TORGU-273705 format. One record per residue (C-alpha): x, y, z. Coordinates in pm, 1 decimal, padded with zeros to 6 digits, always signed. Example, Ala and Ser with C-alpha at 12.3 -4.5 7.8 and 13.67 -1.06 7.14 Angstrom:
2
> X/Y/Z
> +01230.0/-00450.0/+00780.0
> +01367.0/-00106.0/+00714.0
***
This chain:
265
> X/Y/Z
> +13550.6/+26375.1/-09747.5
> +13203.9/+26524.6/-09801.6
> +13203.8/+26901.2/-09855.6
> +12886.0/+27031.1/-09689.1
> +12917.8/+27377.0/-09847.9
> +12928.3/+27227.0/-10199.5
> +12620.8/+27019.0/-10125.7
> +12436.8/+27328.8/-10008.2
> +12533.5/+27512.6/-10325.6
> +12427.5/+27216.3/-10539.0
> +12079.8/+27199.0/-10383.2
> +12020.9/+27573.0/-10425.3
> +11789.4/+27662.2/-10709.1
> +11721.5/+28017.5/-10831.7
> +11859.0/+28158.1/-10508.4
> +11623.8/+27945.4/-10295.0
> +11795.8/+27682.6/-10084.6
> +11625.1/+27346.5/-10043.4
> +11846.1/+27292.3/-09734.8
> +11782.3/+27621.2/-09552.7
> +11938.8/+27551.2/-09212.6
> +12306.0/+27573.0/-09116.4
> +12449.2/+27239.6/-09013.6
> +12480.4/+27334.9/-08645.0
> +12108.6/+27415.5/-08632.8
> +12025.0/+27085.2/-08802.3
> +12228.7/+26906.2/-08537.2
> +12048.5/+27095.3/-08261.5
> +11707.8/+27001.2/-08400.8
> +11815.0/+26636.6/-08437.3
> +11964.5/+26620.9/-08087.3
> +11659.1/+26768.6/-07915.6
> +11417.5/+26556.7/-08119.8
> +11603.1/+26230.6/-08054.4
> +11645.0/+26311.2/-07683.8
> +11274.6/+26383.4/-07652.3
> +11188.7/+26066.5/-07845.1
> +11405.2/+25860.1/-07608.5
> +11238.4/+26013.4/-07302.8
> +10893.9/+25952.6/-07452.3
> +10974.7/+25589.2/-07530.1
> +11099.5/+25542.9/-07172.4
> +10776.4/+25690.7/-07031.9
> +10569.6/+25476.0/-07267.2
> +10763.3/+25165.1/-07160.7
> +10696.7/+25249.9/-06794.5
> +10323.7/+25285.5/-06867.5
> +10293.3/+24975.0/-07086.8
> +10256.4/+24716.4/-06803.0
> +09959.5/+24914.3/-06670.9
> +09769.0/+24957.6/-06998.5
> +09431.0/+24784.5/-07032.6
> +09404.7/+24497.4/-07279.5
> +09261.1/+24696.9/-07571.0
> +09392.7/+24947.3/-07824.1
> +09573.7/+25155.9/-07561.3
> +09920.5/+25058.6/-07684.1
> +09828.3/+25167.8/-08037.6
> +09689.1/+25495.5/-07903.2
> +10012.4/+25549.1/-07710.0
> +10215.3/+25490.1/-08027.1
> +09999.8/+25723.5/-08236.6
> +10031.4/+25995.5/-07974.2
> +10408.8/+25951.2/-07964.5
> +10435.6/+25973.8/-08344.0
> +10215.6/+26285.1/-08354.2
> +10414.0/+26450.6/-08073.7
> +10745.6/+26380.7/-08247.5
> +10622.0/+26511.6/-08584.4
> +10470.6/+26829.0/-08436.0
> +10777.7/+26910.7/-08230.3
> +11011.4/+26841.4/-08521.6
> +10819.0/+27097.5/-08729.0
> +10816.9/+27347.1/-08442.1
> +11191.9/+27315.9/-08389.4
> +11269.5/+27346.6/-08760.9
> +11047.1/+27654.9/-08782.8
> +11213.1/+27816.8/-08485.0
> +11565.1/+27746.9/-08607.8
> +11480.3/+27864.1/-08959.0
> +11336.3/+28194.1/-08833.6
> +11640.2/+28249.1/-08611.3
> +11879.5/+28176.6/-08899.6
> +11708.9/+28430.3/-09124.8
> +11725.3/+28717.4/-08875.9
> +12010.7/+28731.1/-08623.2
> +11819.2/+28990.0/-08421.0
> +11522.8/+28755.1/-08389.9
> +11693.2/+28492.5/-08172.3
> +11711.5/+28694.0/-07845.2
> +11363.0/+28840.4/-07896.2
> +11046.2/+28766.1/-07700.0
> +10882.5/+28564.6/-07987.3
> +11187.5/+28337.3/-07995.9
> +11178.0/+28276.5/-07622.1
> +10803.7/+28209.1/-07643.4
> +10854.5/+27962.7/-07929.8
> +11116.5/+27789.9/-07716.0
> +10832.7/+27674.1/-07491.2
> +10610.5/+27529.5/-07765.0
> +10790.1/+27195.9/-07804.8
> +10818.0/+27139.8/-07425.8
> +10445.7/+27217.3/-07389.5
> +10357.2/+26961.1/-07657.8
> +10583.4/+26703.9/-07488.2
> +10431.0/+26760.1/-07142.4
> +10075.3/+26756.6/-07282.1
> +10151.2/+26418.2/-07435.7
> +10418.5/+26198.6/-07275.9
> +10461.3/+26417.1/-06968.2
> +10094.5/+26387.6/-06879.5
> +10117.5/+26008.8/-06889.4
> +10416.7/+26027.9/-06653.5
> +10224.5/+26254.8/-06414.1
> +09925.0/+26019.1/-06413.9
> +10146.4/+25715.1/-06353.8
> +10322.6/+25888.6/-06063.6
> +09984.2/+25991.6/-05916.0
> +09854.9/+25636.2/-05930.4
> +10180.4/+25505.4/-05787.2
> +10108.1/+25718.8/-05480.7
> +09777.1/+25539.3/-05429.7
> +09949.8/+25205.9/-05490.4
> +10216.8/+25269.3/-05225.3
> +09966.8/+25398.3/-04969.5
> +09737.2/+25096.2/-05016.5
> +10033.0/+24860.0/-04980.7
> +10152.9/+25038.7/-04670.2
> +09827.8/+25099.1/-04485.0
> +09633.0/+24782.0/-04568.3
> +09728.3/+24415.2/-04535.4
> +09674.0/+24197.2/-04844.8
> +09513.7/+24484.7/-05039.6
> +09661.4/+24365.2/-05375.0
> +09653.3/+24709.0/-05540.5
> +09667.6/+24733.0/-05919.2
> +09710.7/+25027.2/-06154.5
> +09541.6/+25083.3/-06489.9
> +09658.2/+25372.7/-06710.6
> +09448.9/+25501.8/-07000.6
> +09682.9/+25704.0/-07225.2
> +09604.8/+26076.9/-07234.3
> +09290.9/+26022.8/-07025.8
> +09386.8/+25924.2/-06670.5
> +09425.6/+25621.4/-06452.4
> +09280.3/+25428.6/-06164.0
> +09423.0/+25229.2/-05875.9
> +09200.6/+24955.2/-05740.4
> +09260.1/+24759.8/-05421.2
> +09076.0/+24518.6/-05197.0
> +08922.2/+24634.0/-04871.7
> +09119.7/+24438.7/-04619.0
> +09257.0/+24447.8/-04268.0
> +09432.8/+24766.7/-04168.4
> +09807.4/+24711.4/-04129.0
> +10008.6/+24802.2/-03821.6
> +10119.0/+25123.2/-03990.2
> +09757.3/+25200.6/-04078.2
> +09654.2/+25147.0/-03715.3
> +09913.1/+25403.7/-03611.5
> +09718.4/+25663.6/-03810.1
> +09378.7/+25528.0/-03706.3
> +09155.8/+25290.9/-03900.7
> +08912.4/+25570.4/-03991.7
> +09190.7/+25771.0/-04152.6
> +09327.7/+25496.5/-04377.9
> +09098.6/+25542.9/-04679.5
> +09132.6/+25925.1/-04682.3
> +09509.8/+25883.1/-04660.2
> +09510.4/+25645.4/-04958.0
> +09293.1/+25892.1/-05149.7
> +09525.2/+26184.0/-05071.7
> +09843.8/+25990.8/-05155.3
> +09796.1/+26027.8/-05532.1
> +09765.7/+26408.1/-05534.0
> +10031.0/+26419.9/-05262.6
> +10283.9/+26233.0/-05477.3
> +10215.7/+26471.2/-05767.3
> +10266.1/+26792.3/-05572.8
> +10568.6/+26654.1/-05386.2
> +10737.3/+26586.4/-05720.3
> +10678.2/+26942.9/-05841.7
> +10944.1/+27109.3/-05619.3
> +11203.4/+26865.4/-05754.5
> +11103.2/+26964.6/-06108.4
> +11153.1/+27327.1/-06006.6
> +11494.3/+27258.8/-05853.7
> +11595.8/+27075.1/-06171.3
> +11477.6/+27372.6/-06373.3
> +11689.2/+27612.2/-06166.2
> +11994.6/+27389.2/-06198.3
> +11969.7/+27328.3/-06574.7
> +11818.8/+27644.5/-06724.1
> +12151.4/+27784.6/-06845.5
> +12322.8/+27465.3/-06961.6
> +12018.7/+27275.2/-07097.7
> +11748.9/+27538.6/-07162.2
> +11496.8/+27315.2/-07340.7
> +11522.6/+27044.1/-07074.5
> +11473.6/+27307.9/-06805.0
> +11158.3/+27430.9/-06979.8
> +11019.0/+27077.4/-06975.2
> +11082.5/+27057.1/-06600.2
> +10915.0/+27387.4/-06514.4
> +10614.1/+27300.4/-06731.9
> +10594.6/+26959.1/-06560.1
> +10587.2/+27138.7/-06224.1
> +10312.3/+27378.1/-06334.4
> +10114.4/+27094.4/-06492.9
> +10134.8/+26882.9/-06176.1
> +09981.6/+27161.7/-05969.4
> +09730.1/+27256.5/-06238.4
> +09597.2/+26906.4/-06310.1
> +09553.6/+26824.3/-05941.7
> +09382.2/+27159.0/-05878.4
> +09140.9/+27103.6/-06168.1
> +09080.1/+26750.8/-06041.2
> +08994.3/+26888.6/-05696.9
> +08763.0/+27161.2/-05830.5
> +08583.5/+26912.6/-06058.9
> +08468.1/+26730.8/-05744.1
> +08216.8/+27013.7/-05695.9
> +08008.9/+26872.0/-05983.3
> +08146.5/+26522.0/-06045.7
> +08100.9/+26395.9/-05687.4
> +08350.4/+26112.2/-05718.7
> +08723.8/+26055.6/-05701.8
> +08999.1/+26118.8/-05450.6
> +08884.4/+26461.7/-05338.7
> +08525.8/+26342.0/-05290.4
> +08656.1/+26095.9/-05031.8
> +08844.8/+26378.1/-04861.8
> +08533.2/+26595.5/-04872.3
> +08345.3/+26325.9/-04682.0
> +08586.4/+26363.2/-04390.9
> +08557.1/+26742.1/-04389.3
> +08821.3/+26866.3/-04637.0
> +08638.4/+27083.7/-04891.5
> +08776.1/+27070.1/-05250.3
> +08856.5/+27443.8/-05243.6
> +09054.8/+27388.8/-04924.2
> +09232.6/+27101.5/-05102.0
> +09330.5/+27337.5/-05384.5
> +09493.4/+27579.7/-05138.7
> +09673.3/+27294.1/-04961.9
> +09800.2/+27154.5/-05293.1
> +09928.7/+27494.9/-05401.2
> +10071.0/+27601.8/-05065.4
> +10431.5/+27557.2/-05181.0
> +10413.3/+27770.5/-05500.8
> +10195.4/+28029.8/-05326.0
> +10451.1/+28055.8/-05045.1
> +10737.9/+28084.0/-05292.9
> +10553.3/+28351.6/-05489.7
> +10478.6/+28545.5/-05171.1
> +10841.4/+28532.4/-05055.6
> +10971.5/+28649.0/-05394.3
> +10716.5/+28932.0/-05404.7
> +10813.1/+29048.6/-05055.3
> +11183.9/+29037.2/-05142.9
> +11125.3/+29249.3/-05453.1
> +10924.6/+29502.8/-05253.3
> +11198.1/+29526.7/-04989.1
> +11462.7/+29593.6/-05254.6
> +11282.5/+29906.2/-05373.9
***
């Protein structure tokens, strides 16, 4: 049987341990890193059929490797600092550092998942509202995506909304899918924040990122003059109005929580 304590003593030199972390902290780092790697591989596999025929797969792999290496270092640093000072673990810097790895994950793999889900909204709307539209999705890792479809006959469901409303509906389906997913991220965060704190942080950051990316996308229409929100602008929905519509759910939640706190005083 391997004696971990003897190994630790053997690798100590002049009072400086080469293996500085307790075994339980090493296990925690390994578990979180491997779990994140599995989730990232799953997201990458979901995106792979929609990658253009160039170096996108290599770019996806490089991004995944960089994300894993950065987060491994961040987790080791956090666990090492916490092991050196027992009073440091419940402190504000520790809680802030607990968000660094989830932020890196969402900025990398999570963003690809958000883009894919956005484009899937366009895909579903085109399939539903147009006959023989043959929609297709192309994802460019860490950059965005596009859903193309053929202008074709409006389907029976599309006629129920009105033929003039079909294209704006397809344009709004992408942002709509993104913001509709955000409340589920928030509910998952509320349900898991005590039992799986790092997973819950990923979910809340995914929710914030979904709202933020769509809001920036809408505002950029003011100078880019193309994209989903440009099509909505043509039918009278200004991009600033779109931002308020997209963020109606979090704004309402924030207002309700603020009112409840004021009433408790």
